[in-house]
BATIRO-152453 format. One record per atom (N, C-alpha, C, O): residue in one letter; x, z, y. Coordinates in steps of 0.02 Angstrom, whole numbers, plus 50000, padded with zeros to 5 digits. Example, Ala and Ser with C-alpha at 12.3 -4.5 7.8 and 13.67 -1.06 7.14 Angstrom:
A506605039049716A506155039049775A506605039049835A507125042349834S506425035449888S506845035749947S506455039450002S506705040250057
This chain:
M519005440154007M518445435953985M518615428653998M518835426954053S518515424353949S518685417253955S518195413754001S517595415054001N518465409154040N518045405054084N517855398454050N517555394054081G518025397853986G517845391953949G518405386853946G518925387653977K518275381553908K518765376253898K518465369453917K517855368253912I518905365053940I518715358153954I519235353653921I519825355253920T519005348053895T519455343253863T519515337153908T519025333853923I520135335553928I520255329753970I520765325353935I521335327453922D520575319353919D521005314553883D521325317653822D521915316653808G520925321553785G521155324553723G521495331153731G521615334553680Q521665333253792Q521985339753803Q521445345153815Q521015344353858V521485350453777V521025356053786V521335360753838V521875363553827L520985361653894L521265365353950L520795370953970L520185370653960D521095376153999D520695381854024D520335379854088D520605376254130I519735382154095I519365381254157I519595386654206I519575392554190V519805384554264V520055389154315V519515389854369V519315384854399P519285395854382P518755396854433P518965393754500P519515394854524G518505390054530G518625387054595G518965380254593G519015376954644K519195378154533K519545371654528K519075366454497K518725367754449T519095360554527T518695355054501T519085351354447T519665353054433V518775346354417V519085342854361V519735339454382V520215339654344I519755336354442I520375332954462I520945337954470I521515336354455Q520795343954494Q521315348954503Q521565351554436Q522175352554427I521125352654388I521325354854321I521735349454288I522235350854255A521535343154296A521895337554267A522595336954297A523085336154261N522645337354363N523295336854397N523755342454375N524355341354364D523495348554368D523905354254347D524185353054277D524715355654260A523825349254237A524035347854168A524465341554163A524665339554108G524605338454221G525015332454220G524625326154205G524925320954190I523975326554207I523555320654196I523385317754265I522965320454301G523695312254282G523595309354348G522935305854353G522765301554312V522555307554404V521915304254418V521975300854486V522145304054536Q521845294454488Q521905290754551Q521435293654604Q520865295454589H521685294054666H521275296754720H521535294354787H522125292754794Y521095294054835Y521265292554905Y521075298354951Y521495300854988C520445300554948C520205305354997C520345312554977C520245317055018Y520565313754916Y520705320554894Y521405322654916Y521885318854909H521465328854941H522105331954954H522025339454941H521545342454964P522505342454904P522425349554886P522405354354945P522175360054937G522645352155004G522655356555062G522065355555108G522025358755161L521595351255090L521015349855132L520365350455093L520375350755032S519815350755129S519165351155097S519035344755058S519345339555071I518575345055010I518425339254968I517855335354999I517315337955011A517995328855012A517495324555044A517115320454992A516505319455000G517455318054941G517135314154889G516865307454913G516345305154889N517225304254960N516945298054987N517325291654967N517085286154983C517885292154933C518235285954915C518025283354847C518055277354836R517815287654802R517535285954736R518035283354685R517835281654630I518675283054702I519155280054655I519335284854599I519635282754549C519165291254604C519345296154553C518815296854499C518775301954465Q518395291754491Q517845292254442Q518105292754370Q518595289454351V517765296854331V517935297854261V517295297554219V516745297854246E517385297154155E516825297254109E516745304254081E517235307354060V516135306754080V515975313254049V515525311953990V514985309053998E515735313953931E515335312753871E514635315853878E514555321653896G514135311653862G513445313953867G513125312453934G512515313453942W513525310053982W513245308254048W513225300654052W513685297254030D512685298054081D512605290854081D512905287454142D512885281254148R513185291254188R513485288354248R514195291254258R514325297054240P514645287254286P515315289954301P515265295254355P514815295154397Q515745299954355Q515745305454402Q516395305554441Q516935304154414I516345307454505I516965308154545I517265314954527I516955320154537S517885314754502S518195320854475S518395325854528S518495331654512C518465323554591C518665328354643C518125333454658C518275339054679K517485331554646K516935336254658K516625338854593K516195343254595L516835336154537L516515337954474L516715344954452L517305346454442Q516215349254446Q516325356154424Q516355356354347Q515905353754314P516875359254319P516935359454246P516465364454215P516275369454246S516265363154153S515855367954116S516135368454045S516465363854020D516015373954014D516295375253948D516065369853899D515475368453892G516555366853865G516415361753816G516395354753843G516325349953805M516465353853909M516445347253940M517025342953914M517585345453908V516885336653898V517395331953875V517445326253926V516945322853939V518035325253953V518135320354007V518645315153984V519145316653952H518505308854002H518975303453988H519155299954054H518715297654090T519795299654069T520005296254131T520215289154118T520255285154166Q520345287254055Q520605280654040Q520145276553994Q520355271553966S519535278753987S519055274853946S518855268553984S518945268154044E518595263653948E518375257453980E517825258854030E517775255554082F517405263654015F516865265654060F517145268054127F516905266054180A517655272354124A517965274954185A518345269454222A518315268954283K518705265354184K519095259954216K518635254954251K518795252654306D518075253354220D517605248654252D517335251454317D517245247854366A517205258054318A516945261254379A517465260854434A517305259254491R518095262254418R518625262054468R518755254854491R518915253654549E518685250054445E518795243154464E518265240954514E518415237254561G517645243054504G517115241454552G517235244554620G517095241554671T517495250654620T517655254054683T518215250354720T518175249254780M518725248354683M519275244554714M519035238054743M519255235954796E518575234754709E518305228454734E517965229554802E518035225454848M517585234954808M517245236354871M517755238154926M517665236054984L518265241954909L518755243854959L519165237954985L519395237955042L519235232954943L519645227154962L519245221454994L519525216455016V518585222254995V518165216855024V518375215155095V518435209255112N518505220255136N518685219155206N519405220855222N519625220355280H519785222755172H520485224555185H520895218355197H520865213555158P521305218255250P521715212355265P522275211455213P522535216355187L522435205355200L522985203855153L523645203455192L523935198155199D523865209255216D524455209355259D525005213955233D525405216555272C525035214955167C525565219055138C526265216855160C526695221155171P526395210255167P527075208255186P527295210755255P527895211055269I526825212555299I527025214955365I526795222155377I526825224655434C526585225555325C526325232455332C526875237455317C527215236955265D526975242355361D527475247455351D527345251755289D527805254755262Q526725252055267Q526555256255210Q526745253055144Q526735256355092A526905246655144A527065243155082A527635246755046A528145248355075G527525247854982G528015251454942G527835258654930G528095261754884E527385261354972E527145268254961E526395268654977E526145273855000C526045263154965C525325262654980C524925263554916C525015259854867H524475268354916H524065269554857H523585263854845H523435262154787L523335260754898L522885255154889L523255249354856L522975246054812Q523865248154877Q524275242954846Q524405244554773Q524325240154730D524585250754759D524725252654690D524105252054645D524145249154591Y523555254654669Y522945254654628Y522665247654620Y522345246154569S522775243254669S522525236454662S522875232854605S522575228654572Y523515234554595Y523875231654538Y523615234654472Y523575231254421E523455241154474E523255244554412E522545243054391E522415241854332V522075243154439V521365242254420V521005236954462V520405236054454G521365233554505G521045228554548G520985221754514G521205220754457Q520675217254549Q520595210454524Q521115205854555Q521415207454607G521225200154523G521725195554547G521495191154604G521905187854636A520845191154618A520585186854672A519965190154702A519615193954669A519845188554766A519255191254800A518625187954772A518615182054756S518095191954768S517465189354740S516935188254793S516415185354779S517065190654854S516565189854908S516675183254945S517235181854967P516145179254953P516215172854989P516185173555064P516315168755101T516005179555089T515935180455161T516595182155194T517055184655161A516635180755259A517255182355295A517335189855303A516845193655304K517955192055307K518095199155316K517875201455386K517895197655433T517675207755391T517475210655454T518105211955497T518585214955474N518075209655559N518625210855606N518525217355643N517985218755669L519055221455646L519035227955679L519645228855723L520125224955717P519655233755766P520225234755812P520885235755774P520905239055722K521415232955801K522085233655772K522575236155824K522465235455885N523125239055801N523655241555846N523385246155901N523575245455959V522955250755881V522665255455929V523125261555934V523255264855884P523375263155994P523815269056000P523415275555994P522925276656029F523625279755948F523375286555943F523915291055972F524315293855935G523915291756038G524455295256071G525085291056071G525055285056059S525655294256084S526285290556090S526655289756024S527155286256022K526405292855970K526785292955908K526475289055851K526795287755800I525835287255858I525465284555801I525085278255821I524835277755877V525055273455775V524665267255785V524135266955731V524265268255672Y523525265155751Y522955264655705Y522735257455697Y522655253855746D522645255455634D522385248755617D521735249755580D521735251555521A521175248555614A520525249855585A520355245255527A519965247055483E520645239255525E520505234655470E520805237155404E520545235555351R521335240955408R521645243555347R521315250155324R521405252255267C520955253355369C520675260055356C520145259755300C519715255355300I520185264455253I519685264755199I519205270655208I518835272455162K519215273655267K518745279055285K518785285055239K518285288055221C519395286855220C519485292655177C519385299255214C519235304355183T519465299155280T519385304855326T519915310255318T519825315755344L520455308855284L520985313855278L521255315855347L521375321755360C521355310955390C521625312355456C521145316555497C521355321155533V520505315055492V519995318855529V519975326055504V519945330755544R519975326855439R519945333655410R520565337655427R520525343755437F521155334455429F521765338055448F521695340955518F521855346755530C521445336955565C521375339255634C520825344555641C520845348655688E520345344455596E519815349355599E520005355855564E519855361355588E520345355355507E520425361055463E521125364255467E521185370355459V521635360355479V522315363055480V522525364955551V522695370655563T522505360155596T522705361755665T522125364255707T522225367455759E521515362755686E520905364855721E520895362355793E520655365855838T521155356355804T521185353555871T520695347755880T520565345755937N520425345155826N519855340455828N519975334255872N519535332255909E520575331355866E520705325255907E520385318955879E520325313955914L520175319155815L519925313055783L519215314155757L519005319655741A518855308555753A518175308755725A518015301855698A518355296955713M517485301455657M517245294955632M516705292355678M516285296155703A516715285855690A516215282755733A515985276155702A516365272955665G515365274255715G515105268055688G514785269155619G514755274755594R514545263655589R514215264155525R514435258455480R514655253155503S514365259655415S514485254555364S515185251555372S515675255255379D515235244855369D515905241855372D516185241755443D516745239255453H515815244355492H516075244955560H516265252155577H516415253655635E516265256455528E516475263355540E517235263555549E517605260555510I517465267155599I518175267755614I518335274955635I517895278955650V518985276455636V519215282855663V519345281955738V519625276955759I519125286755778I519235286555850I519545293055873I519475298255842M519895292655930M520125298755962M519555301556004M519195297856037T519475308156002T518925311356039T519085312356112T518645314056151S519715311256132S519905311656202S520445306556215S520775304256169Q520525304756277Q521045299956295Q521715303456301Q521745309356319G522255299956286G522915302656296G523235305156233G523165302056180E523585310856238E523995313356183E523605317956137E523085320756155F523865318756077F523625323956032F523815330756061F524355331556089E523375335556055E523535342356077E524015345656027E524435349756046T523945343855964T524345347155913T525045344255909T525125338155911P525565348455902P526245345955890P526355344155817P526925343155796Y525815343655779Y525865341855708Y525505335355693Y525315333955636S525415331155744S525005325155737S525255320255685S524865316955652M525925319755676M526195314655633M526085316055559M526235311855517N525815321855543N525635323155473N525075318655449N525005317455389I524665316055495I524125311555473I524415304955448I524075301355410I525025303155469I525345297155443I525495298055369I525385293555329D525745303955351D525895305355281D525255305655240D525235303455182L524725308455269L524095309155233L523765302355219L523445301455167C523835297755265C523495291255258C523715287755194C524315286455186P523255286255148P523465283155085P523585275655089P523805272555041V523425272855147V523525265655158V523935264655221V524275269355244G523925258755250G524325257355309G523945257755374G524115254455423A523415261855375A523005262255436A523335266355490A523245264955550L523725271355472L524065275555521L524815274955508L525065277055455T525175272355556T525895271455548T526265274555608T525985275455662S526895276055596S527315279255647S527575274055697S527875269155677R527465275255760R527745270755811R528495271055812R528825266355833D528775276655791D529495277455789D529805273455731D530325270255740F529495273655673F529775270355614F529535263155606F529805259455565R529045261255645R528715254755638R529205248855635R529605247955681F529165245055581F529565238955571F530315240055567F530705235355577K530535246155553K531265247455549K531565245355482K532105242555480S531205246755428S531485245155363S530955245255309S530455248855315R531065241155257R530665241655198R530905247555156R531495249155155L530435250855123L530605256855085L531105255455030L531545259655017W531055249654998W531495248354941W532215246754962W532645246154919F532345246155027F533035245355051F533345252055072F533925252255091M532955257355068M533185263955091M533365268555033M533145267554977D533775273555049D533945278755001D533645285355027D533615286455088F533435289554981F533095295755000F533435301754966F533715301154911A533395307454998A533665313654970A533225319554991A532975319755048E533145324254947E532785330454963E533235334955004E533815336054987S532965337555059S533375341855101S532925346655140S532355347955120V533185349155196V532835354155236V532915352355310V533455350455332C532375352955348C532415351855420C532775357655452C532645363455436T533245356155498T533625361455531T533425362255604T533805364855645G532815360055621G532585360555690G532425367655712G532455369155771C532245371855664C532135378955679C532245382855615C532415379955563A532165389355618A532325393655561A531785393555506A531865396755455R531245389855517R530735389255464R531045385655404R530935387755347G531415380355416G531735376655361G531235372755320G531245373155259C530815368855353C530325364755317C530685360155267C531195357055284N530425359755207N530705355355157N530535348155174N529955346655190V531025343755170V530925336855192V531245331955143V531625333755099M531075325655153M531405320055120M531725315955175M531385313355219T532385315155171T532745311055221T532785303955196T532865302755136G532725299255241G532765292155223G533265288555267G533235289155328G533715284755236G534225281255275G534395274555245G534215272855189R534755270655285R534955263955264R535555261755305R535545262255366D536075259455272D536665256555304D536955261155358D537165258855410G536975267655344G537275272355390G536795275355441G536975280255474S536205272555448S535725275055497S535225279755466S534975278655411F535085285055501F534565289855482F533915287055511F533835286655572L533435285155467L532845281555490L532225285855494L531795284555536R532165290755452R531555294855457R531635301255416R532075301855373M531195306055431M531165312355395M530425314055386M530045313855434E530245315655324E529545317155309E529505323755270E529975325555235P528935327255276P528875333655242P528835332855166P528585327955140R529105337955132R529095338355059R528755344955041R528905350155072E528315344854993E527915350854978E528335356654956E528755356054911N528225362354987N528495368754965N527995374054988N527975375755048Q527595376654943Q527065381154961Q527315387654992Q526945390855029A527925389554978A528195395855004A528475395155074A528605400155108V528585388855097V528915387855162V528465383955210V528265386655262N528305377855194N527935373555242N527325370255211N527015365955243K527145372155150K526595368955113K526705361455110K527175359255077W526285357455144W526385350155142W526595347355210W526645341255217W526705351555260W526725349255330W527405350455363W527835353855336M527485347555422M528045349055466M527845347055537M527375343155547C528205349655587C528035348155657C528335341455677C528815339055647D528055338455730D528305332055755D529005332555781D529415327955771A529175337955816A529845338655845A530375338855791A530895335655798G530245342455737G530715342655682G530775335855649G531335333755631R530225332455640R530225325855608R530645320855647R530995316755618L530605321155713L530965316355755L531665318755774L532025315255808G531845324855752G532505327455768G533075323755734G533655324755750Y532905319355686Y533425315555651Y533825311155698Y534385309255681K533555309555756K533875304755801K534565307155826K534975303055847A534685313655823A535325316255845A535905313455804A536475313255827A535755311455742A536285308755699A536445301455715A536935298755690N536045298255757N536125291155772N536375289755842N536355284055865V536605294855878V536815293855948V537415289255952V537825288955906A537465285656008A538015280856018A538685284456022A539205281456006S538685290756042S539305294556050S539495298355986S539905302955988R539195296355930R539335299655866R540075298955848R540355293455851L540385304455828L541095304455808L541155301955736L540765304055693E541645297555724E541715294555658E542405295355627E542505293355570A542875298255663A543555299055638A543885304955673A543685306655729P544395308055642P544745313655676P545145311155736P545395305555736L545205315455786L545555313755848L546065319155864L545955325055851V546635317055892V547155321655914V547355319555985V547435313655999R547455324556028R547645323056097R548395321356099R548805325256076N548555315556128N549255313356130N549605315956193N549325319756232A550225313756201A550635316156257A550355314056324A550485317256375D549965308756325D549655306456387D549005309956403D548685308556454G548805314456359G548185318256371G547555314956345G547005317356359A547625309456307A547045305956281A546935307756207A547415308656170L546305308256188L546145309356118L546175302656082L545815297956100V546595302256031V546685295955995V546525297055921V546625302555894Q546285291855889Q546105292255818Q546725292755775Q547215289055785V546715297255726V547265298155679V546965298855609V546355299155600N547405299155558N547155300255490N547025307755480N547215311955521W546695309355424W546495316255411W547095320855404W547085326455429E547615318455370E548205322755358E548525324855424E548715330655433R548595320055470R548905321655534R548475326455574R548725330955607A547825325355571A547365329755609A547395336855582A547395341655621I547415337655516I547445344355486I548105347755505I548105353655523S548645344055502S549295346755521S549295348855595S549555354155612A549005344655638A548975346155709A548545352255723A548695356255767A548005352955685A547565358755694A547935365155675A547885370155710G548305364855620G548685370755600G549195372655652G549285378555667A549545367555679A550045368955730A549735371855793A550025376355824A549145369355812A548815371655873A548575378855866A548545382555915L548385380855805L548105387455795L548625392655774L548505398655783K549185390555748K549695395155724K549995399155781K550215396355831G549995405655774G550285409855825G549855410755887G550065413755936A549245408055885A548795408755942A548145412055918A547655408555906P548135418655911P547545422055885P546925420355925P546965419555986G546365419855892G545755418255927G545145418655883G545205419155822D544565418455914D543935418755878D543705411755856D543985406755877V543195411755813V542865405555793V542135406155813V541805411055798L541885401055848L541175400855868L540845395355827L541045389555831I540345397155787I540045392355741I539295391555756I538955396355775D539065385555746D538365383755757D537895387555710D538055388455652G537335389755737G536845393455697G536495389255645G536105391755605G536635382655645G536355378355593G536855376655539G536695372955493A537465379555542A537975378355491A537755381655426A537345386155426T538045379355370T537855382055305T538175388755292T538645390855327L537925392255241L538225398555221L538965397755205L539375401855225E539125392455168E539815391355148E540265390155208E540825392855211E540025386255256E540415384855317E540515391155358E541055392355386M539985395155363M540035401455402M540525406355369M540915409655403A540495406755302A540955411355268A541675409255278A542105413555289L541815402855275L542495400455286L542705401155359L543295402455373A542235400255405A542385401355476A542595408655488A543035410055528N542275413155451N542455420255456N543165421355430N543555425155458D543335417955375D544005418455347D544525415555395D545065418255403L544345409955426L544805406755474L544935411355534L545505412055556A544405414455559A544495419055615A544935424955595A545355427055634A544835427555535A545245433155511A545975431155506A546425435155521A546105424955484A546795422555478A547135422055546A547745422255549M546745421355600M547025420955667M546995427655702M547165428155761G546775432855667G546725439455698G546125440255743G546105444855784G545645435755736G545045436155778G544425437455736G544475440355682K543855435355761K543225436255725K542785430155735K542865426355783A542315429255690A541855423655695A541185425955723A540945431455707K540905421855766K540235423055793K539825416755784K540085411255777Y539175417555784Y538735411755782Y538315411355845Y538165416455876A538125405355863A537695404355921A537075400455900A537125395655862A536505402555924A535875399055909A535385399855966A535335405255996A535035394555980A534545394656034A533895398056011A533765398455951T533515400356059T532835402656045T532365398856090T532565396256142G531735398656071G531255394956110G530545396956092G530415402656071E530085392356101E529385393756087E529245393056012E529535388855978G528795397255989G528555396755921G527795396255921G527485396355975D527495395655863D526765395655859D526545399755799D526965402855766D525905399855785D525665403855729D525585399855666D525235401755619F525925394055664F525885389855605F526575389155572F526735393155528L526975384355592L527635383355561L528225384555608L528725387355587V528165382455670V528725382955716V528875390155734V528415393955752V529505392155728V529695399055745V530155398955807V530465393855822A530185404555841A530575404955903A531325404455890A531695401855931E531545406855832E532245406255814E532405399155794E532125396455746K532855395955832K533015388955819K533635388055775K533755382555749G534015393255765G534595392855721G534365392555648G534105397555622A534465386755616A534195385955548A534495390855499A534175392455448N535095393355512N535405398155467N535595404655502N536075408055483A535215406355553A535345412655588A535285418655542A535675423355546A534795418455497A534705423955449A535305424355402A535515429755382G535565418555383G536155418455340G536765421255374G537155424855343A536845419655438A537405422355477A537365429955480A537875433355475E536765432655489E536685439955492E536855443155425E537165448455423L536655439955370L536825442555304L537575442655292L537845447055259L537915437655320L538645437255313L539005442155359L539605443155353G538625445255405G538925450055450G539205447055514G539585450355549L539035440755528L539275437655590L538845439855648L538225439355645P539145442255702P538755444055762P538525437855799P538825432455793R538005438655838R537735433155877R538085432855945R538135437955979A538325426955963A538635426056029A538085425556081A537675420956079K538075430156128K537555430256179K537785427556246K537375426656291K538425426456252K538685423556314K539335419856298K539615420556244A539555415856346A540165411956337A540775416456334A540835421256372S541215414956287S541835418756281S542365414356248S542215408956223A542985416756249A543535412856221A543475412056146A543275416756111A543645406156121A543655404756049A544145399056037A544135393956071S544575399955988S545075394755973S544765388955936S545005383255942V544235390255896V543895385055857V543155385255873V542845390655874V542865379455884V542145378855894V541875373755845V542145368255838I541345375655810I541005371155762I540295370255787I539885374755780V540155364455815V539505363255848V539145357355816V539415351755812E538535358655794E538115353355767E537585351355818E537475345355830R537255356155846R536725354855896R536945357755963R537125363655968G536905353656014G537125355756080G536725361456110G536975365056153Q536095362256088Q535695367656116Q535885374456087Q535715379656116H536245374556031H536475380956004H537115383356039H537135388656070I537635379256033I538255380656070I538225376456133I538385370556132T538015379456187T537865375856249T538495373256282T539055375056264A538395368856332A538965366056369A539385371556400A539995371156401S539055376756426S539425382356456S539855385956404S540425387656417M539575387156345M539955390356291M540545386156270M541095388656260R540435379656264R540975375156243R541525374956295R542115375456278D541335374156357D541835373456410D542235379856422D542835379556435K541895385556416K542235391856430K542615394656368K542975399556373S542515391356311S542845393856251S543595392556253S543985396556227G543795387056284G544505385156283G544735382956214G545325383156199A544255380956172A544405379256102A544915373556097A544875368656134V545395374356052V545895369056041V545725364855980V545945359155975V545325367655934V545095363855876V544325363955877V544015369155881V544035357955873V543315357255879V543045352955821V543315347655806F542515355355790F542135351455743F541485349555779F541125353955803A541325343155784A540725341055820A540455334655791A540825330455766M539795333955795M539465327755773M539455322655830M539525316655819D539355325155891D539275321055951D539885321855996D540085327456013G540175316256016G540755316456060G540605319756127G541065322156160E539975319856147E539785323056210E539845330656206E539815334056257H539925333356146H539965340556137H540685343056129H540795348756109V541175338856146V541875340756140V542135343056208V542125339156255P542365349356214P542625351756278P543305348656294P543655346356250D543485348756358D544125345856380D544725349456350D545275346656348S544625355656329S545185359556302S545395357356232S545935359256208A544985353356198A545105351656128A545755347656120A545865342756155Q546165349956073Q546775346356055Q546685342355990Q546995337155980V546245344855947V546085341555884V545325341655875V545005346755885V545055335855857V544325335355848V544185332455779V544445327255760F543745336055742F543535333655676F542805331455680F542385335255705P542635325555655P541925323455655P541525327455605P541725328155547L540965330055627L540545334255585L539965330155557L539595327155595P539875330055491P539285326755463P538645330355485P538655336455495S538105326655493S537475329755509S537205333555449S537485333155395S536665337255458S536385341155403S536115336655348S536025338955292A535995330255363A535765325555312A536345322355275A536235318255229E536965324055294E537555320855265E538005325655228E538555323755206R537795331855220R538215336655184R537795341255142R537185341755151N538115344755097N537785349355052N537925356555074N538445357955103G537465360955059G537575367955075G536935371855073G536405369255057L536985378255089L536415382855086L536255385655155L536695387155195L535605386555167L535345389655228L534865395255207L534545394755155V534815400355248V534335405755237V533815405255292V533985405855351N533185404255274N532675403255326N532425409855355N532665415255336C531945409455399C531705415355435C531385420555390C531335426355408D531175418455330D530865423155282D531355425355228D531165428555180G532005423755238G532505425755189G532545421455128G532855423355078I532235415555129I532255410955072I532875406555078I532985403355129V533275406455026V533885402355025V533695395255002V533385394354949Q533885390255042Q533715383355027Q534325378855035Q534805380555070A534295373155002A534865368655002A534735362555045A534205359455042I535245360755086I535245354155117I535655349655071I536145351855041S535455343255067S535795338755021S535995332355056S535625329855099S536565329755038S536835323855070S536465317555048S536345316454989N536285313555097N536015306855084N536575301955100N536755301055158T536845298755049T537445294655057T537315288255097T537795284755115A536685286755112A536535280855152A536535282355227A536435277855268I536655288655245I536625290755315I537325292555340I537715295555304G537465290555402G538075292755435G538675288255424G538645283755382P539215289555461P539835285755453P540125286655383P540025291855352N540475281655360N540775282055293N541375286755294N541725287455344N541495289955237N542115293655224N542235299555270N542815301155285L541705302855293L541805309055331L542005314555283L541715315155229A542485318655303A542715324055260A542225329855261A541885331155311D542185333455205D541765339455200D542075344955243D542665346455235P541685347855288P541945353255331P542255359055291P542725362155313I541975360355231I542245365755190I542965364155170I543405368455174E543075357955149E543755356055130E544225356255190E544805358455184L543985354055248L544415354055308L544605361155329L545185362455346I544125365655329I544285372555349I544785375655300I545245379155320E544685374255236E545165376955187E545855373755198E546365377255190D545885367355215D546525364155228D546875367355288D547485368255288I546485369055340I546775372355399I547015379355380I547545381455403L546635382855339L546855389455315L547505388755277L547935393155281G547585383355240G548205382255204G548785380955250G549355382855234E548655377955308E549185376855358E549395383455390E549975384355408L548915388155396L549075394555428L549375399555379L549715404255400D549265398555314D549505403255264D549765399455204D549375396355167D550415399555195D550715395855139D550465398355072D550495394755022G550225404455069G549995407355006G549245406954998G548965410054953Y548905403055040Y548175402755036Y547965399754969Y548245394854945D547455402854939D547195400754874D546545396754885D546025399654900W546595390154877W546005385954887W545465387754836W545615388454777R544855388454860R544305390654816R543805385154802R543475385154750G543735380354847G543215375354839G542525378254851G542455384354861R542025373954850R541345376354865R541115381654815R540815386654835D541255380654751D541035385554702D541355392354714D541015397454708G541995392354731G542335398654743G542065402154805G541995408254806V541925398354856V541645401254918V540965404254904V540805409654927L540555400554865L539895403254848L539945409554805L539545414154813A540425409654761A540525415654720A540695421654764A540455427254751S541105420554815S541285426154860S540675428354901S540605434254916I540245423654919I539635425354956I539175429554913I538905434554935R539095427354851R538635430954805R538895438054789R538505442454772A539545438954796A539835445554782A539715450554838A539825456554829L539495448054897L539375452554953L538765456854940L538265454354913P538775463254958P538195467654946P537555465054977P537015466054950A537605461655035A537005459255068A536635453955028A536045452755039F536995450654981F536685445354941F536535447654870F536355443454828A536585454154856A536485456654788A535795455154761A535715453754702K535285455254805K534605454154783K534315447654809K533705446554809V534755443254833V534525436854860V534475431654805V534945430754766D533915428154801D533825422854751D534095416254778D533935414254834F534505413054738F534785406554756F534385401054722F534125402154667P534345395154752P533955389754721P534265387054658P534845388354644A533865383454620A534105380454557A534715376254569A534735372354617G535215377054526G535835373454534G536375377654568G536965375854567Y536165383354596Y536645387754630Y536665394654598Y536995399254624E536335395454541E536285402154511E536975405054496E537095411054505A537435400754474A538105403054458A538605400354507A539175398654489A538395400054570A538815397554624A538995390254614A539515387954636G538555386554579G538665379354570G538355375554627G537935378254663V538555369454637V538315365354692V537675361854671V537635359154616G537185361854716G536565358454702G536655350954707G537145348454734A536175347354679A536245340054676A536145336954745A535695338954781G536565332254763G536465328354824G536075322154808G535675322054761S536195316954847S535825310754835S536215306154792S535985300654777
């Protein structure tokens, strides 16, 4: 039975039970300006910027709350609708400070964008703007500026409806209404920084990212958080080699619109002062000295040739890296194992398994290392996975590491490992979903070699007849394994092709 039709900007669309006009319009690709609406939260209808014209109605209607009816005709771009939105913008800007040049939200601010689209070129109110509290700490991670706040209540609703921790509330009336913390101190929820993403203006900003960079000077890439096996989809942001921030990216099957604070701030591991930037070989005096890639590869082959041993690989390594680590171990007459930490989880996103690709390692048939043991090669990305004890007791002569602090004294050859934001590859999350990490070329040291290429080069040193496969060939061999027969690969990898980086 048909639920009827609605016409929006000339498009005849099906009425979907439970969906309001703004939701039907968005599904059809018809963008309707909004501040207080979010598909993951209740509808408040308090910002008024989503007003549209409905034929036969004498007043504009807010589309976020407007229930469709059969035969309804809606216009989002008529002069009637535009005039309504222009009046709303005028009211929102009456007390808003003119501080875009120093606001962290500049470049991704909906108020800024809409003011250009439907705002006026000059203020019409002769009265002075209302002064409200500024630089108010909301715990240790967030700063609140009440003068920029447009009272959309997205942050309040998130704390009420998603985390159910109720740290925020509205206080005051009229132009003196502000957001307040309901208790002193920290947020109870480990998901507090999601309110920064929700804020459509510059009222809530990150104390970590504050004043670090303008958005238009940064490069961004779609990737995956490797802080735990959930694999929240993220957008990485970097500039001039520095990893500056990580924010959630919508994926309804994995993390919806959210991510935890710990995962968001985990990017800092890529910026440590002890970050390795070039290959190292131990000289006759016992010191690790910088060499070129060719010499390091040759030295690695010499160190491993005739010395059978295992490979210990980080639980956050990609499927391709793990598969090649298994091949390398086989070439030395040993076996590959993976190591991954476990910890606390919750009933929302964070899982106890911290190895971002632990599920992938199991599909590849790699056993989990449960204690320290000998290994000729160690590939370590996060120190909590391959612990100091594991590294020191491995006796590894060839080490791949991101942080120089993670290199054991036994290492004869050290290769710098790109972070998860600097390389491409596949991970299998805790639910068996295969996802891609993608390189952001604005992050990390320049000219780091791909670990896949390096491992294949070492295999070539150990076997004169080794047949280089490249990433596509390695993926093809993974897909041929029985364990992956029914596994869905993301777009761009269907035929063992490489997904797009940045």
